[in-house]
C-alpha positions, 0 to 999 in steps of 0.5 A, a space after each residue: 271058710 270054703 270059698 265059693 266060685 263067686 267069692 273067688 271071682 270077686 276077690 280076684 277082681 279086688 285084687 286086680 283093681 287095687 293093683 291097677 289103681 295102685 291102692 292098698 287094703 287092710 282089714 280089722 275083724 271081729 266076728 269073721 276072725 280073719 276069714 275075710 283076710 284069708 279069702 283076700 289072700 287066697 288070690 295069688 298076687 294079693 301081697 301086691 295090695 294087701 298090707 295086713 289085718 287085725 283080728 280084734 275079737 275082744 274089746 280090749 284088743 279093739 282099744 289097744 291095737 285099733 285105738 278105738 275110744 273105749 267110750 265108743 264101745 261103752 256107748 254103742 257096744 261092740 256090735 254097732 255100726 260106730 265100732 265097725 267104722 272105728 275098727 276100719 279107721 284104726 286098720 286104715 291108720 295102723 296099716 296106712 292103706 287106702 282102704 280098710 274093711 271091718 266086721 263086727 257082729 254076733 255069729 252065735 250061738 247065743 245073742 250078746 248084749 241085746 244083739 241077736 245072733 246074725 246081727 252084723 256090721 261091715 264098714 268100709 273106709 277109703 276114698 268112699 266109705 260105706 257101712 252095711 247092716 246085715 240080719 243073717 240067719 243060721 249057724 255060727 259058721 254060715 253067719 261068719 261065711 255070709 258076713 265074709 262074702 257080704 263084705 267082699 261083694 260090697 267092696 267089689 261094688 264099691 270099687 266098680 262104682 268108682 271106675 
């Protein structure tokens, strides 16, 4: 992922804010496949607040490493709000962090289980929790990049609103 100046600025703001507050962050990623974690750790000093992340691309990893109830996946599908929240909660518990961000959805090139390309869920869990549903267009890489950028921008806004 090529980081735009805006994303670098927001990631820097996130790192600085979390450091000032003594808070920590973890990630659980599916369709972004580590690009969210990568964007965060691009910033010098990220290790002060970023604890770690899990790229859980397959359902069996979501179940075994993020401790998601298989029935949640069976009932709602991996590309759902419910699974994005469960992923974030799993990361929060696994890494014992203040905050966790999770991403799931369909990057393409084909729809999956009735979900169109560009259908994305981002969940942020912590002192304030929020989910966002995205309907993105474009090729696989642009969907992944836009999901990463949206997750970072949303989390930065949440942190600003808590000040």
